[in-house]
PDB file of N, CA, C, O and CB in Angstrom:
ATOM      1  N   UNK A   1      -0.984  13.245 -11.833  1.00  0.00           N
ATOM      2  CA  UNK A   1       0.150  12.745 -11.067  1.00  0.00           C
ATOM      3  C   UNK A   1       1.437  13.175 -11.773  1.00  0.00           C
ATOM      4  O   UNK A   1       1.602  12.960 -12.974  1.00  0.00           O
ATOM      5  CB  UNK A   1       0.084  11.186 -10.909  1.00  0.00           C
ATOM      6  N   UNK A   2       2.345  13.787 -11.007  1.00  0.00           N
ATOM      7  CA  UNK A   2       3.596  14.213 -11.628  1.00  0.00           C
ATOM      8  C   UNK A   2       4.659  13.113 -11.544  1.00  0.00           C
ATOM      9  O   UNK A   2       4.441  12.054 -10.956  1.00  0.00           O
ATOM     10  CB  UNK A   2       4.109  15.494 -10.961  1.00  0.00           C
ATOM     11  N   UNK A   3       5.795  13.393 -12.141  1.00  0.00           N
ATOM     12  CA  UNK A   3       6.844  12.375 -12.273  1.00  0.00           C
ATOM     13  C   UNK A   3       7.384  11.923 -10.909  1.00  0.00           C
ATOM     14  O   UNK A   3       7.714  10.751 -10.731  1.00  0.00           O
ATOM     15  CB  UNK A   3       7.992  12.916 -13.130  1.00  0.00           C
ATOM     16  N   UNK A   4       7.472  12.841  -9.960  1.00  0.00           N
ATOM     17  CA  UNK A   4       7.992  12.489  -8.631  1.00  0.00           C
ATOM     18  C   UNK A   4       7.000  11.588  -7.893  1.00  0.00           C
ATOM     19  O   UNK A   4       7.388  10.602  -7.267  1.00  0.00           O
ATOM     20  CB  UNK A   4       8.278  13.768  -7.799  1.00  0.00           C
ATOM     21  N   UNK A   5       5.726  11.939  -7.975  1.00  0.00           N
ATOM     22  CA  UNK A   5       4.700  11.102  -7.343  1.00  0.00           C
ATOM     23  C   UNK A   5       4.666   9.715  -7.974  1.00  0.00           C
ATOM     24  O   UNK A   5       4.496   8.712  -7.281  1.00  0.00           O
ATOM     25  CB  UNK A   5       3.316  11.768  -7.456  1.00  0.00           C
ATOM     26  N   UNK A   6       4.830   9.667  -9.300  1.00  0.00           N
ATOM     27  CA  UNK A   6       4.787   8.371  -9.981  1.00  0.00           C
ATOM     28  C   UNK A   6       6.008   7.525  -9.621  1.00  0.00           C
ATOM     29  O   UNK A   6       5.912   6.301  -9.532  1.00  0.00           O
ATOM     30  CB  UNK A   6       4.711   8.569 -11.506  1.00  0.00           C
ATOM     31  N   UNK A   7       7.161   8.179  -9.413  1.00  0.00           N
ATOM     32  CA  UNK A   7       8.360   7.438  -9.002  1.00  0.00           C
ATOM     33  C   UNK A   7       8.120   6.775  -7.646  1.00  0.00           C
ATOM     34  O   UNK A   7       8.520   5.633  -7.421  1.00  0.00           O
ATOM     35  CB  UNK A   7       9.597   8.380  -8.935  1.00  0.00           C
ATOM     36  N   UNK A   8       7.462   7.507  -6.749  1.00  0.00           N
ATOM     37  CA  UNK A   8       7.150   6.945  -5.428  1.00  0.00           C
ATOM     38  C   UNK A   8       6.201   5.753  -5.562  1.00  0.00           C
ATOM     39  O   UNK A   8       6.316   4.775  -4.823  1.00  0.00           O
ATOM     40  CB  UNK A   8       6.523   8.026  -4.512  1.00  0.00           C
ATOM     41  N   UNK A   9       5.267   5.840  -6.505  1.00  0.00           N
ATOM     42  CA  UNK A   9       4.366   4.716  -6.783  1.00  0.00           C
ATOM     43  C   UNK A   9       5.163   3.518  -7.288  1.00  0.00           C
ATOM     44  O   UNK A   9       4.927   2.383  -6.875  1.00  0.00           O
ATOM     45  CB  UNK A   9       3.287   5.118  -7.819  1.00  0.00           C
ATOM     46  N   UNK A  10       6.110   3.786  -8.187  1.00  0.00           N
ATOM     47  CA  UNK A  10       6.949   2.713  -8.735  1.00  0.00           C
ATOM     48  C   UNK A  10       7.743   2.007  -7.640  1.00  0.00           C
ATOM     49  O   UNK A  10       7.949   0.794  -7.693  1.00  0.00           O
ATOM     50  CB  UNK A  10       7.908   3.274  -9.790  1.00  0.00           C
ATOM     51  N   UNK A  11       8.185   2.776  -6.647  1.00  0.00           N
ATOM     52  CA  UNK A  11       8.990   2.190  -5.564  1.00  0.00           C
ATOM     53  C   UNK A  11       8.197   1.182  -4.730  1.00  0.00           C
ATOM     54  O   UNK A  11       8.789   0.349  -4.044  1.00  0.00           O
ATOM     55  CB  UNK A  11       9.524   3.294  -4.656  1.00  0.00           C
ATOM     56  N   UNK A  12       6.876   1.248  -4.783  1.00  0.00           N
ATOM     57  CA  UNK A  12       6.053   0.308  -4.015  1.00  0.00           C
ATOM     58  C   UNK A  12       5.837  -1.007  -4.761  1.00  0.00           C
ATOM     59  O   UNK A  12       5.286  -1.957  -4.206  1.00  0.00           O
ATOM     60  CB  UNK A  12       4.705   0.939  -3.687  1.00  0.00           C
ATOM     61  N   UNK A  13       6.275  -1.060  -6.028  1.00  0.00           N
ATOM     62  CA  UNK A  13       6.098  -2.244  -6.872  1.00  0.00           C
ATOM     63  C   UNK A  13       7.422  -2.996  -6.936  1.00  0.00           C
ATOM     64  O   UNK A  13       8.484  -2.373  -6.939  1.00  0.00           O
ATOM     65  CB  UNK A  13       5.608  -1.852  -8.310  1.00  0.00           C
ATOM     66  N   UNK A  14       7.374  -4.322  -6.986  1.00  0.00           N
ATOM     67  CA  UNK A  14       8.621  -5.057  -7.207  1.00  0.00           C
ATOM     68  C   UNK A  14       8.623  -5.639  -8.616  1.00  0.00           C
ATOM     69  O   UNK A  14       7.600  -5.639  -9.300  1.00  0.00           O
ATOM     70  CB  UNK A  14       8.800  -6.184  -6.148  1.00  0.00           C
ATOM     71  N   UNK A  15       9.769  -6.126  -9.034  1.00  0.00           N
ATOM     72  CA  UNK A  15       9.938  -6.569 -10.421  1.00  0.00           C
ATOM     73  C   UNK A  15       9.012  -7.726 -10.788  1.00  0.00           C
ATOM     74  O   UNK A  15       8.690  -7.910 -11.962  1.00  0.00           O
ATOM     75  CB  UNK A  15      11.375  -6.980 -10.657  1.00  0.00           C
ATOM     76  N   UNK A  16       8.583  -8.501  -9.804  1.00  0.00           N
ATOM     77  CA  UNK A  16       7.708  -9.626 -10.095  1.00  0.00           C
ATOM     78  C   UNK A  16       6.248  -9.251 -10.249  1.00  0.00           C
ATOM     79  O   UNK A  16       5.461 -10.021 -10.799  1.00  0.00           O
ATOM     80  CB  UNK A  16       7.836 -10.638  -9.027  1.00  0.00           C
ATOM     81  N   UNK A  17       5.877  -8.063  -9.764  1.00  0.00           N
ATOM     82  CA  UNK A  17       4.455  -7.696  -9.798  1.00  0.00           C
ATOM     83  C   UNK A  17       4.154  -6.470 -10.652  1.00  0.00           C
ATOM     84  O   UNK A  17       3.034  -5.961 -10.623  1.00  0.00           O
ATOM     85  CB  UNK A  17       3.967  -7.449  -8.404  1.00  0.00           C
ATOM     86  N   UNK A  18       5.134  -5.990 -11.409  1.00  0.00           N
ATOM     87  CA  UNK A  18       4.880  -4.826 -12.265  1.00  0.00           C
ATOM     88  C   UNK A  18       3.970  -5.237 -13.423  1.00  0.00           C
ATOM     89  O   UNK A  18       4.179  -6.270 -14.060  1.00  0.00           O
ATOM     90  CB  UNK A  18       6.219  -4.225 -12.802  1.00  0.00           C
ATOM     91  N   UNK A  19       2.965  -4.414 -13.679  1.00  0.00           N
ATOM     92  CA  UNK A  19       1.990  -4.730 -14.730  1.00  0.00           C
ATOM     93  C   UNK A  19       2.341  -3.991 -16.019  1.00  0.00           C
ATOM     94  O   UNK A  19       3.087  -3.013 -15.990  1.00  0.00           O
ATOM     95  CB  UNK A  19       0.557  -4.362 -14.274  1.00  0.00           C
ATOM     96  N   UNK A  20       1.810  -4.451 -17.144  1.00  0.00           N
ATOM     97  CA  UNK A  20       2.051  -3.733 -18.406  1.00  0.00           C
ATOM     98  C   UNK A  20       1.573  -2.283 -18.339  1.00  0.00           C
ATOM     99  O   UNK A  20       2.195  -1.397 -18.925  1.00  0.00           O
ATOM    100  CB  UNK A  20       1.350  -4.453 -19.564  1.00  0.00           C
ATOM    101  N   UNK A  21       0.471  -2.036 -17.626  1.00  0.00           N
ATOM    102  CA  UNK A  21      -0.071  -0.683 -17.521  1.00  0.00           C
ATOM    103  C   UNK A  21       0.897   0.240 -16.780  1.00  0.00           C
ATOM    104  O   UNK A  21       1.132   1.372 -17.205  1.00  0.00           O
ATOM    105  CB  UNK A  21      -1.431  -0.708 -16.807  1.00  0.00           C
ATOM    106  N   UNK A  22       1.452  -0.245 -15.679  1.00  0.00           N
ATOM    107  CA  UNK A  22       2.400   0.559 -14.901  1.00  0.00           C
ATOM    108  C   UNK A  22       3.645   0.842 -15.728  1.00  0.00           C
ATOM    109  O   UNK A  22       4.137   1.971 -15.751  1.00  0.00           O
ATOM    110  CB  UNK A  22       2.781  -0.160 -13.585  1.00  0.00           C
ATOM    111  N   UNK A  23       4.152  -0.174 -16.403  1.00  0.00           N
ATOM    112  CA  UNK A  23       5.360  -0.012 -17.212  1.00  0.00           C
ATOM    113  C   UNK A  23       5.119   0.960 -18.366  1.00  0.00           C
ATOM    114  O   UNK A  23       5.960   1.815 -18.646  1.00  0.00           O
ATOM    115  CB  UNK A  23       5.826  -1.372 -17.755  1.00  0.00           C
ATOM    116  N   UNK A  24       3.983   0.832 -19.030  1.00  0.00           N
ATOM    117  CA  UNK A  24       3.667   1.717 -20.159  1.00  0.00           C
ATOM    118  C   UNK A  24       3.530   3.162 -19.693  1.00  0.00           C
ATOM    119  O   UNK A  24       4.054   4.072 -20.334  1.00  0.00           O
ATOM    120  CB  UNK A  24       2.370   1.263 -20.856  1.00  0.00           C
ATOM    121  N   UNK A  25       2.833   3.377 -18.587  1.00  0.00           N
ATOM    122  CA  UNK A  25       2.655   4.729 -18.046  1.00  0.00           C
ATOM    123  C   UNK A  25       4.006   5.331 -17.662  1.00  0.00           C
ATOM    124  O   UNK A  25       4.242   6.518 -17.885  1.00  0.00           O
ATOM    125  CB  UNK A  25       1.711   4.706 -16.820  1.00  0.00           C
ATOM    126  N   UNK A  26       4.891   4.521 -17.088  1.00  0.00           N
ATOM    127  CA  UNK A  26       6.231   4.985 -16.713  1.00  0.00           C
ATOM    128  C   UNK A  26       6.994   5.472 -17.935  1.00  0.00           C
ATOM    129  O   UNK A  26       7.642   6.517 -17.895  1.00  0.00           O
ATOM    130  CB  UNK A  26       7.016   3.864 -16.013  1.00  0.00           C
ATOM    131  N   UNK A  27       6.914   4.711 -19.019  1.00  0.00           N
ATOM    132  CA  UNK A  27       7.608   5.089 -20.252  1.00  0.00           C
ATOM    133  C   UNK A  27       6.980   6.338 -20.869  1.00  0.00           C
ATOM    134  O   UNK A  27       7.696   7.191 -21.394  1.00  0.00           O
ATOM    135  CB  UNK A  27       7.579   3.927 -21.262  1.00  0.00           C
ATOM    136  N   UNK A  28       5.647   6.456 -20.813  1.00  0.00           N
ATOM    137  CA  UNK A  28       4.969   7.628 -21.363  1.00  0.00           C
ATOM    138  C   UNK A  28       5.342   8.890 -20.598  1.00  0.00           C
ATOM    139  O   UNK A  28       5.473   9.961 -21.192  1.00  0.00           O
ATOM    140  CB  UNK A  28       3.454   7.429 -21.335  1.00  0.00           C
ATOM    141  N   UNK A  29       5.514   8.771 -19.288  1.00  0.00           N
ATOM    142  CA  UNK A  29       5.909   9.914 -18.469  1.00  0.00           C
ATOM    143  C   UNK A  29       7.338  10.335 -18.796  1.00  0.00           C
ATOM    144  O   UNK A  29       7.682  11.513 -18.691  1.00  0.00           O
ATOM    145  CB  UNK A  29       5.779   9.578 -16.972  1.00  0.00           C
ATOM    146  N   UNK A  30       8.168   9.372 -19.191  1.00  0.00           N
ATOM    147  CA  UNK A  30       9.531   9.711 -19.587  1.00  0.00           C
ATOM    148  C   UNK A  30      10.632   8.990 -18.835  1.00  0.00           C
ATOM    149  O   UNK A  30      11.802   9.345 -18.975  1.00  0.00           O
ATOM    150  CB  UNK A  30       9.728  11.144 -19.429  1.00  0.00           C
ATOM    151  N   UNK A  31      10.288   7.984 -18.038  1.00  0.00           N
ATOM    152  CA  UNK A  31      11.309   7.229 -17.321  1.00  0.00           C
ATOM    153  C   UNK A  31      12.101   6.343 -18.278  1.00  0.00           C
ATOM    154  O   UNK A  31      11.543   5.760 -19.207  1.00  0.00           O
ATOM    155  CB  UNK A  31      10.670   6.380 -16.218  1.00  0.00           C
ATOM    156  N   UNK A  32      13.401   6.249 -18.040  1.00  0.00           N
ATOM    157  CA  UNK A  32      14.225   5.309 -18.799  1.00  0.00           C
ATOM    158  C   UNK A  32      14.114   3.932 -18.141  1.00  0.00           C
ATOM    159  O   UNK A  32      13.647   3.808 -17.009  1.00  0.00           O
ATOM    160  CB  UNK A  32      15.724   5.785 -18.863  1.00  0.00           C
ATOM    161  N   UNK A  33      14.546   2.909 -18.866  1.00  0.00           N
ATOM    162  CA  UNK A  33      14.550   1.557 -18.291  1.00  0.00           C
ATOM    163  C   UNK A  33      15.406   1.525 -17.028  1.00  0.00           C
ATOM    164  O   UNK A  33      15.077   0.842 -16.058  1.00  0.00           O
ATOM    165  CB  UNK A  33      15.074   0.521 -19.322  1.00  0.00           C
ATOM    166  N   UNK A  34      16.501   2.270 -17.052  1.00  0.00           N
ATOM    167  CA  UNK A  34      17.423   2.305 -15.910  1.00  0.00           C
ATOM    168  C   UNK A  34      16.749   2.918 -14.676  1.00  0.00           C
ATOM    169  O   UNK A  34      16.920   2.422 -13.562  1.00  0.00           O
ATOM    170  CB  UNK A  34      18.694   3.107 -16.271  1.00  0.00           C
ATOM    171  N   UNK A  35      15.984   3.993 -14.878  1.00  0.00           N
ATOM    172  CA  UNK A  35      15.289   4.636 -13.761  1.00  0.00           C
ATOM    173  C   UNK A  35      14.198   3.730 -13.196  1.00  0.00           C
ATOM    174  O   UNK A  35      14.014   3.650 -11.981  1.00  0.00           O
ATOM    175  CB  UNK A  35      14.683   5.973 -14.207  1.00  0.00           C
ATOM    176  N   UNK A  36      13.484   3.057 -14.077  1.00  0.00           N
ATOM    177  CA  UNK A  36      12.446   2.122 -13.633  1.00  0.00           C
ATOM    178  C   UNK A  36      13.090   0.988 -12.838  1.00  0.00           C
ATOM    179  O   UNK A  36      12.578   0.582 -11.795  1.00  0.00           O
ATOM    180  CB  UNK A  36      11.646   1.557 -14.849  1.00  0.00           C
ATOM    181  N   UNK A  37      14.216   0.480 -13.338  1.00  0.00           N
ATOM    182  CA  UNK A  37      14.931  -0.606 -12.658  1.00  0.00           C
ATOM    183  C   UNK A  37      15.346  -0.195 -11.249  1.00  0.00           C
ATOM    184  O   UNK A  37      15.215  -0.976 -10.307  1.00  0.00           O
ATOM    185  CB  UNK A  37      16.167  -1.024 -13.467  1.00  0.00           C
ATOM    186  N   UNK A  38      15.847   1.030 -11.106  1.00  0.00           N
ATOM    187  CA  UNK A  38      16.264   1.508  -9.784  1.00  0.00           C
ATOM    188  C   UNK A  38      15.066   1.575  -8.835  1.00  0.00           C
ATOM    189  O   UNK A  38      15.181   1.223  -7.661  1.00  0.00           O
ATOM    190  CB  UNK A  38      16.937   2.898  -9.896  1.00  0.00           C
ATOM    191  N   UNK A  39      13.935   2.020  -9.337  1.00  0.00           N
ATOM    192  CA  UNK A  39      12.737   2.162  -8.501  1.00  0.00           C
ATOM    193  C   UNK A  39      12.186   0.814  -8.054  1.00  0.00           C
ATOM    194  O   UNK A  39      11.736   0.675  -6.917  1.00  0.00           O
ATOM    195  CB  UNK A  39      11.661   2.929  -9.254  1.00  0.00           C
ATOM    196  N   UNK A  40      12.217  -0.176  -8.935  1.00  0.00           N
ATOM    197  CA  UNK A  40      11.637  -1.484  -8.585  1.00  0.00           C
ATOM    198  C   UNK A  40      12.691  -2.483  -8.107  1.00  0.00           C
ATOM    199  O   UNK A  40      12.408  -3.667  -7.929  1.00  0.00           O
ATOM    200  CB  UNK A  40      10.899  -2.063  -9.787  1.00  0.00           C
ATOM    201  N   UNK A  41      13.911  -1.982  -7.901  1.00  0.00           N
ATOM    202  CA  UNK A  41      15.030  -2.803  -7.406  1.00  0.00           C
ATOM    203  C   UNK A  41      15.294  -3.997  -8.320  1.00  0.00           C
ATOM    204  O   UNK A  41      15.267  -5.154  -7.898  1.00  0.00           O
ATOM    205  CB  UNK A  41      14.741  -3.297  -5.978  1.00  0.00           C
ATOM    206  N   UNK A  42      15.552  -3.674  -9.586  1.00  0.00           N
ATOM    207  CA  UNK A  42      15.832  -4.683 -10.597  1.00  0.00           C
ATOM    208  C   UNK A  42      16.998  -4.181 -11.443  1.00  0.00           C
ATOM    209  O   UNK A  42      17.685  -3.236 -11.056  1.00  0.00           O
ATOM    210  CB  UNK A  42      14.568  -4.977 -11.482  1.00  0.00           C
ATOM    211  N   UNK A  43      17.221  -4.809 -12.592  1.00  0.00           N
ATOM    212  CA  UNK A  43      18.285  -4.355 -13.484  1.00  0.00           C
ATOM    213  C   UNK A  43      17.675  -3.760 -14.746  1.00  0.00           C
ATOM    214  O   UNK A  43      16.532  -4.046 -15.104  1.00  0.00           O
ATOM    215  CB  UNK A  43      19.243  -5.519 -13.839  1.00  0.00           C
ATOM    216  N   UNK A  44      18.464  -2.929 -15.406  1.00  0.00           N
ATOM    217  CA  UNK A  44      18.016  -2.305 -16.649  1.00  0.00           C
ATOM    218  C   UNK A  44      17.664  -3.363 -17.697  1.00  0.00           C
ATOM    219  O   UNK A  44      16.665  -3.242 -18.405  1.00  0.00           O
ATOM    220  CB  UNK A  44      19.100  -1.359 -17.192  1.00  0.00           C
ATOM    221  N   UNK A  45      18.492  -4.393 -17.784  1.00  0.00           N
ATOM    222  CA  UNK A  45      18.255  -5.465 -18.755  1.00  0.00           C
ATOM    223  C   UNK A  45      16.941  -6.199 -18.456  1.00  0.00           C
ATOM    224  O   UNK A  45      16.185  -6.525 -19.371  1.00  0.00           O
ATOM    225  CB  UNK A  45      19.434  -6.462 -18.749  1.00  0.00           C
ATOM    226  N   UNK A  46      16.679  -6.452 -17.182  1.00  0.00           N
ATOM    227  CA  UNK A  46      15.438  -7.137 -16.798  1.00  0.00           C
ATOM    228  C   UNK A  46      14.216  -6.296 -17.162  1.00  0.00           C
ATOM    229  O   UNK A  46      13.208  -6.826 -17.629  1.00  0.00           O
ATOM    230  CB  UNK A  46      15.436  -7.446 -15.287  1.00  0.00           C
ATOM    231  N   UNK A  47      14.310  -4.987 -16.948  1.00  0.00           N
ATOM    232  CA  UNK A  47      13.197  -4.091 -17.296  1.00  0.00           C
ATOM    233  C   UNK A  47      13.004  -4.064 -18.805  1.00  0.00           C
ATOM    234  O   UNK A  47      11.871  -4.068 -19.286  1.00  0.00           O
ATOM    235  CB  UNK A  47      13.453  -2.657 -16.761  1.00  0.00           C
ATOM    236  N   UNK A  48      14.098  -4.036 -19.554  1.00  0.00           N
ATOM    237  CA  UNK A  48      14.003  -4.039 -21.018  1.00  0.00           C
ATOM    238  C   UNK A  48      13.318  -5.317 -21.508  1.00  0.00           C
ATOM    239  O   UNK A  48      12.462  -5.273 -22.391  1.00  0.00           O
ATOM    240  CB  UNK A  48      15.410  -3.906 -21.653  1.00  0.00           C
ATOM    241  N   UNK A  49      13.708  -6.458 -20.921  1.00  0.00           N
ATOM    242  CA  UNK A  49      13.096  -7.738 -21.309  1.00  0.00           C
ATOM    243  C   UNK A  49      11.597  -7.752 -20.975  1.00  0.00           C
ATOM    244  O   UNK A  49      10.783  -8.227 -21.767  1.00  0.00           O
ATOM    245  CB  UNK A  49      13.812  -8.916 -20.597  1.00  0.00           C
ATOM    246  N   UNK A  50      11.246  -7.229 -19.799  1.00  0.00           N
ATOM    247  CA  UNK A  50       9.834  -7.132 -19.419  1.00  0.00           C
ATOM    248  C   UNK A  50       9.074  -6.269 -20.423  1.00  0.00           C
ATOM    249  O   UNK A  50       8.001  -6.642 -20.897  1.00  0.00           O
ATOM    250  CB  UNK A  50       9.692  -6.549 -17.995  1.00  0.00           C
ATOM    251  N   UNK A  51       9.653  -5.106 -20.738  1.00  0.00           N
ATOM    252  CA  UNK A  51       9.021  -4.163 -21.662  1.00  0.00           C
ATOM    253  C   UNK A  51       8.818  -4.804 -23.028  1.00  0.00           C
ATOM    254  O   UNK A  51       7.750  -4.676 -23.628  1.00  0.00           O
ATOM    255  CB  UNK A  51       9.868  -2.888 -21.796  1.00  0.00           C
ATOM    256  N   UNK A  52       9.838  -5.489 -23.513  1.00  0.00           N
ATOM    257  CA  UNK A  52       9.729  -6.169 -24.808  1.00  0.00           C
ATOM    258  C   UNK A  52       8.702  -7.294 -24.739  1.00  0.00           C
ATOM    259  O   UNK A  52       7.971  -7.531 -25.701  1.00  0.00           O
ATOM    260  CB  UNK A  52      11.099  -6.726 -25.245  1.00  0.00           C
ATOM    261  N   UNK A  53       8.646  -7.982 -23.607  1.00  0.00           N
ATOM    262  CA  UNK A  53       7.661  -9.043 -23.421  1.00  0.00           C
ATOM    263  C   UNK A  53       6.230  -8.517 -23.428  1.00  0.00           C
ATOM    264  O   UNK A  53       5.307  -9.197 -23.875  1.00  0.00           O
ATOM    265  CB  UNK A  53       7.927  -9.771 -22.125  1.00  0.00           C
ATOM    266  N   UNK A  54       6.061  -7.291 -22.923  1.00  0.00           N
ATOM    267  CA  UNK A  54       4.744  -6.650 -22.914  1.00  0.00           C
ATOM    268  C   UNK A  54       4.456  -5.929 -24.230  1.00  0.00           C
ATOM    269  O   UNK A  54       3.412  -5.293 -24.373  1.00  0.00           O
ATOM    270  CB  UNK A  54       4.647  -5.666 -21.751  1.00  0.00           C
ATOM    271  N   UNK A  55       5.379  -6.026 -25.191  1.00  0.00           N
ATOM    272  CA  UNK A  55       5.244  -5.377 -26.507  1.00  0.00           C
ATOM    273  C   UNK A  55       5.177  -3.849 -26.395  1.00  0.00           C
ATOM    274  O   UNK A  55       4.445  -3.194 -27.137  1.00  0.00           O
ATOM    275  CB  UNK A  55       3.991  -5.894 -27.220  1.00  0.00           C
ATOM    276  N   UNK A  56       5.952  -3.294 -25.457  1.00  0.00           N
ATOM    277  CA  UNK A  56       6.046  -1.844 -25.310  1.00  0.00           C
ATOM    278  C   UNK A  56       7.356  -1.430 -25.964  1.00  0.00           C
ATOM    279  O   UNK A  56       8.436  -1.651 -25.416  1.00  0.00           O
ATOM    280  CB  UNK A  56       5.979  -1.392 -23.787  1.00  0.00           C
ATOM    281  N   UNK A  57       7.245  -0.830 -27.141  1.00  0.00           N
ATOM    282  CA  UNK A  57       8.441  -0.485 -27.907  1.00  0.00           C
ATOM    283  C   UNK A  57       8.599   1.026 -28.006  1.00  0.00           C
ATOM    284  O   UNK A  57       7.606   1.751 -28.059  1.00  0.00           O
ATOM    285  CB  UNK A  57       8.379  -1.103 -29.309  1.00  0.00           C
ATOM    286  N   UNK A  58       9.837   1.507 -28.033  1.00  0.00           N
ATOM    287  CA  UNK A  58      10.067   2.947 -28.143  1.00  0.00           C
ATOM    288  C   UNK A  58       9.828   3.438 -29.569  1.00  0.00           C
ATOM    289  O   UNK A  58      10.005   2.697 -30.536  1.00  0.00           O
ATOM    290  CB  UNK A  58      11.493   3.293 -27.701  1.00  0.00           C
ATOM    291  N   UNK A  59       9.428   4.679 -29.675  1.00  0.00           N
ATOM    292  CA  UNK A  59       9.338   5.303 -30.988  1.00  0.00           C
ATOM    293  C   UNK A  59       9.580   6.794 -30.832  1.00  0.00           C
ATOM    294  O   UNK A  59       9.408   7.352 -29.748  1.00  0.00           O
ATOM    295  CB  UNK A  59       7.959   5.029 -31.651  1.00  0.00           C
ATOM    296  N   UNK A  60       9.979   7.435 -31.924  1.00  0.00           N
ATOM    297  CA  UNK A  60      10.282   8.862 -31.918  1.00  0.00           C
ATOM    298  C   UNK A  60       9.349   9.546 -32.900  1.00  0.00           C
ATOM    299  O   UNK A  60       9.228   9.130 -34.052  1.00  0.00           O
ATOM    300  CB  UNK A  60      11.777   9.133 -32.280  1.00  0.00           C
ATOM    301  N   UNK A  61       8.691  10.597 -32.435  1.00  0.00           N
ATOM    302  CA  UNK A  61       7.861  11.397 -33.330  1.00  0.00           C
ATOM    303  C   UNK A  61       8.752  12.483 -33.913  1.00  0.00           C
ATOM    304  O   UNK A  61       9.399  13.233 -33.183  1.00  0.00           O
ATOM    305  CB  UNK A  61       6.613  12.012 -32.583  1.00  0.00           C
ATOM    306  N   UNK A  62       8.776  12.554 -35.223  1.00  0.00           N
ATOM    307  CA  UNK A  62       9.636  13.519 -35.883  1.00  0.00           C
ATOM    308  C   UNK A  62       8.794  14.683 -36.386  1.00  0.00           C
ATOM    309  O   UNK A  62       7.745  14.484 -37.000  1.00  0.00           O
ATOM    310  CB  UNK A  62      10.415  12.862 -37.043  1.00  0.00           C
ATOM    311  N   UNK A  63       9.261  15.895 -36.122  1.00  0.00           N
ATOM    312  CA  UNK A  63       8.550  17.095 -36.532  1.00  0.00           C
ATOM    313  C   UNK A  63       9.282  17.721 -37.707  1.00  0.00           C
ATOM    314  O   UNK A  63      10.496  17.917 -37.662  1.00  0.00           O
ATOM    315  CB  UNK A  63       8.422  18.100 -35.358  1.00  0.00           C
ATOM    316  N   UNK A  64       8.536  18.034 -38.761  1.00  0.00           N
ATOM    317  CA  UNK A  64       9.113  18.660 -39.944  1.00  0.00           C
ATOM    318  C   UNK A  64       9.286  20.150 -39.663  1.00  0.00           C
ATOM    319  O   UNK A  64       8.306  20.893 -39.623  1.00  0.00           O
ATOM    320  CB  UNK A  64       8.219  18.423 -41.206  1.00  0.00           C
ATOM    321  N   UNK A  65      10.531  20.586 -39.469  1.00  0.00           N
ATOM    322  CA  UNK A  65      10.795  21.987 -39.136  1.00  0.00           C
ATOM    323  C   UNK A  65      11.039  22.845 -40.365  1.00  0.00           C
ATOM    324  O   UNK A  65      11.253  24.051 -40.239  1.00  0.00           O
ATOM    325  CB  UNK A  65      11.983  22.082 -38.216  1.00  0.00           C
ATOM    326  N   UNK A  66      11.011  22.248 -41.555  1.00  0.00           N
ATOM    327  CA  UNK A  66      11.260  22.987 -42.795  1.00  0.00           C
ATOM    328  C   UNK A  66       9.982  23.680 -43.277  1.00  0.00           C
ATOM    329  O   UNK A  66      10.045  24.729 -43.918  1.00  0.00           O
ATOM    330  CB  UNK A  66      11.799  22.039 -43.890  1.00  0.00           C
ATOM    331  N   UNK A  67       8.855  23.107 -42.974  1.00  0.00           N
ATOM    332  CA  UNK A  67       7.573  23.628 -43.483  1.00  0.00           C
ATOM    333  C   UNK A  67       7.244  25.007 -42.950  1.00  0.00           C
ATOM    334  O   UNK A  67       6.203  25.568 -43.290  1.00  0.00           O
ATOM    335  CB  UNK A  67       6.452  22.682 -43.131  1.00  0.00           C
TER     336      UNK A  67
END
């Protein structure tokens, strides 16, 4: 499933019924909290609170380019 298809899937979900799995997959694909909020007709802050409640935290993988 590509990002456009997944966005359409997100649009069928509302903020009260989004699951941790859907939210995690959205973040893994690369959606920002703001984009997820627009799709589920919510606010960025509400999505962030949901994400934190589900213990989905951002992280950055750093690549050593000196080696």
